[in-house]
C-alpha positions in Angstrom: 10.9 -1.1 -75.5 12.5 -4.5 -76.5 11.3 -7.3 -74.2 13.9 -9.7 -72.9 13.8 -13.1 -74.7 14.4 -16.2 -72.6 16.2 -19.0 -74.3 18.3 -21.8 -72.8 17.9 -22.5 -69.1 20.0 -24.4 -66.8 18.2 -26.7 -64.2 17.9 -25.3 -60.8 20.6 -26.7 -58.3 21.6 -26.0 -54.9 24.9 -23.9 -54.7 27.0 -25.5 -52.0 29.1 -22.3 -51.5 27.8 -20.1 -48.7 27.0 -16.6 -49.8 26.4 -13.3 -48.0 23.1 -11.9 -48.9 22.5 -8.1 -49.6 19.2 -6.4 -50.4 17.5 -9.5 -49.1 14.2 -7.6 -48.6 14.0 -8.1 -52.5 12.8 -11.8 -51.6 9.7 -10.3 -50.0 9.2 -7.2 -51.9 8.9 -7.6 -55.7 9.3 -4.4 -57.8 7.8 -3.6 -61.3 10.7 -3.0 -63.9 11.0 -0.8 -66.8 9.2 -3.4 -69.0 6.3 -3.7 -66.7 7.4 -7.2 -65.3 7.1 -7.9 -61.6 10.5 -9.1 -60.4 12.3 -10.1 -57.1 16.0 -9.5 -57.1 18.7 -9.9 -54.5 22.4 -9.8 -54.4 24.6 -12.6 -53.3 28.3 -12.2 -52.6 30.7 -15.1 -52.7 34.4 -15.8 -52.2 36.1 -15.7 -55.6 37.7 -19.2 -55.1 34.3 -20.8 -54.3 32.3 -20.3 -57.2 33.1 -23.2 -59.5 29.4 -24.4 -59.6 28.3 -20.8 -60.7 30.9 -20.8 -63.5 29.6 -24.4 -64.6 26.1 -23.0 -64.9 27.1 -20.2 -66.9 29.2 -22.4 -69.1 26.3 -24.7 -69.6 24.0 -21.8 -70.7 26.6 -20.4 -73.1 27.5 -23.7 -74.7 23.7 -24.7 -74.7 22.5 -21.6 -76.5 25.4 -20.4 -78.6 27.1 -23.6 -79.2 30.6 -23.5 -80.8 30.9 -19.7 -81.1 29.7 -19.1 -77.5 33.2 -19.4 -75.9 34.6 -16.7 -78.3 31.7 -14.4 -77.8 31.9 -14.8 -74.0 35.5 -14.1 -73.7 35.1 -11.0 -76.0 32.5 -9.6 -73.7 29.7 -9.9 -76.3 27.8 -12.3 -73.9 27.3 -10.5 -70.6 28.7 -12.6 -67.6 26.4 -12.5 -64.5 29.3 -13.1 -62.2 30.6 -9.7 -61.3 33.9 -8.6 -59.7 33.8 -7.3 -56.0 36.2 -4.5 -57.0 34.8 -3.7 -60.5 32.8 -1.1 -62.0 29.5 -2.7 -61.0 30.7 -2.9 -57.3 31.3 0.8 -57.0 29.0 3.7 -56.0 28.3 5.5 -59.3 28.6 9.1 -57.7 31.8 8.4 -55.4 33.5 5.6 -57.2 34.0 3.8 -53.8 33.6 0.2 -53.4 30.0 -0.6 -52.0 29.8 -2.0 -48.3 30.4 -5.9 -48.2 32.3 -6.0 -51.6 36.1 -5.8 -52.4 39.3 -7.9 -53.1 38.7 -11.7 -53.4 34.9 -11.4 -53.8 32.4 -11.7 -56.6 28.7 -11.1 -56.6 25.6 -12.0 -58.7 22.2 -10.4 -58.8 19.8 -13.2 -59.3 16.0 -12.5 -60.0 12.7 -14.2 -60.2 9.8 -13.1 -62.4 6.5 -13.2 -60.6 3.3 -14.0 -62.3 -0.1 -15.7 -61.7 1.8 -19.2 -61.8 5.0 -18.2 -60.4 5.3 -17.0 -56.7 8.0 -15.5 -54.5 11.1 -17.4 -53.8 10.9 -19.9 -50.9 12.8 -18.7 -47.8 13.5 -21.1 -45.0 15.6 -21.2 -41.8 18.2 -23.8 -40.8 15.6 -26.4 -40.1 13.7 -25.6 -43.4 10.8 -23.9 -41.7 9.5 -20.9 -43.8 10.6 -17.4 -43.0 7.8 -15.0 -43.8 8.0 -11.2 -44.6 6.7 -10.5 -41.1 9.6 -12.6 -39.7 12.1 -10.7 -41.9 10.7 -7.4 -40.7 11.0 -8.6 -37.2 14.7 -9.3 -37.7 14.6 -13.0 -38.1 17.0 -12.5 -41.1 18.6 -9.4 -42.5 20.9 -8.1 -45.3 24.5 -9.2 -44.3 23.5 -12.7 -43.1 24.9 -15.8 -44.7 22.7 -18.1 -46.9 22.7 -21.1 -49.3 20.8 -20.3 -52.5 19.0 -22.6 -55.0 19.7 -20.9 -58.3 19.0 -21.3 -62.0 20.5 -19.8 -64.9 19.0 -18.7 -68.3 20.3 -16.9 -71.6 18.9 -13.9 -73.0 19.1 -11.7 -76.1 17.5 -8.2 -76.8 18.2 -5.1 -78.9 18.9 -3.1 -75.8 21.4 -5.3 -73.8 22.7 -7.5 -76.6 23.4 -11.1 -75.2 23.9 -12.4 -71.7 23.3 -14.9 -69.0 21.5 -14.2 -65.8 20.8 -16.2 -62.6 17.3 -16.8 -61.2 16.6 -17.1 -57.5 14.5 -20.2 -56.7 15.0 -20.4 -53.0 17.1 -19.3 -50.1 18.1 -20.9 -46.7 19.4 -18.9 -43.7 22.7 -20.3 -42.5 24.2 -18.0 -39.9 24.2 -14.3 -38.9 26.4 -11.7 -40.4 27.1 -8.1 -39.8 24.3 -6.0 -41.3 24.7 -4.6 -44.7 23.0 -1.3 -45.7 20.6 1.0 -43.8 17.7 -1.4 -43.4 18.3 -1.1 -39.7 17.8 2.6 -39.5 20.1 5.2 -38.0 23.2 4.2 -36.1 22.7 6.5 -33.0 26.2 6.0 -31.7 27.3 7.8 -34.9 24.5 10.3 -35.1 24.2 11.8 -31.6 26.7 12.9 -29.0 26.9 11.3 -25.4 25.4 14.0 -23.4 25.9 12.3 -20.0 23.7 12.2 -17.0 20.2 10.8 -16.7 18.1 13.9 -16.6 16.3 15.4 -19.6 18.0 18.7 -20.7 16.5 21.3 -22.7 18.5 22.3 -25.8 18.3 25.7 -27.3 18.3 26.3 -31.0 19.5 29.8 -32.3 16.9 31.7 -34.2 19.3 34.3 -35.5 21.1 34.4 -38.8 19.9 32.3 -42.0 18.8 29.2 -40.2 15.2 27.5 -40.3 13.9 30.0 -38.1 14.4 32.7 -40.5 12.4 30.7 -43.1 9.4 30.0 -41.0 8.7 33.2 -39.2 
C-alpha cells in the first residue's frame, strides 16, 4: 500500500474564524489508519463566507509545491481540495444521501488531522482561559461535539498512487469558545424520543407477550 508522501507545508497559524467542532473525541482518541499510522482527526465546520484564511493556506501549499501549473491542476480537480461543501457528496450519508447533522447550505467543513509518533503528541486542547482540557474533562462534558472552537491549523501537500495529489490540513491545537447544540450520539440515547411518558410516580410492571414469533419463541 502506497504511503502518503508529505511535501510542502504551510506554517501553523491561528484561524480567526470560529468553527463548530464535530467528532471532537478524535482529539483525545487517536486511531490507527490503513497505513498503520496513528492519527487524530476531527471535523471543523465553518460559514462559507468566513474561510479566507483557509483558502489562503491552501493556495500557499498549491503554489509552493506545484508552482505555475498548480492553479490549473487545482481548478481541474486534479489536486484535491481539503475545503468541502456543506451540501456536497462528502457531506451526505452514504446510505441515505441525506445531509449529515450540522452541515448544509452556506457551510463548509474540513477534516484536519495529526499524525502521532514518539516525537509528536496529541493536539493541545484548552479552555477560554488557555487552561488544558484533558480527556477526562471531555468525558465529563467540559467540551462536546457541537461546541464552537478556534483552531490552530497547518496545511501540507501530498501525492501518492492511490489518492493522486492533494492538500490536507493538520490540527495543532484547539481552544474552546462557547457551547453549541450537541452533534452526534456521544451523549447517548435521547430518552424523550425513545420512551413514552407513562405518567404517575409508581413503578408499573409491563407484560411482554410470549406468543407468536417474538423473542420468547426463540429462547424457550
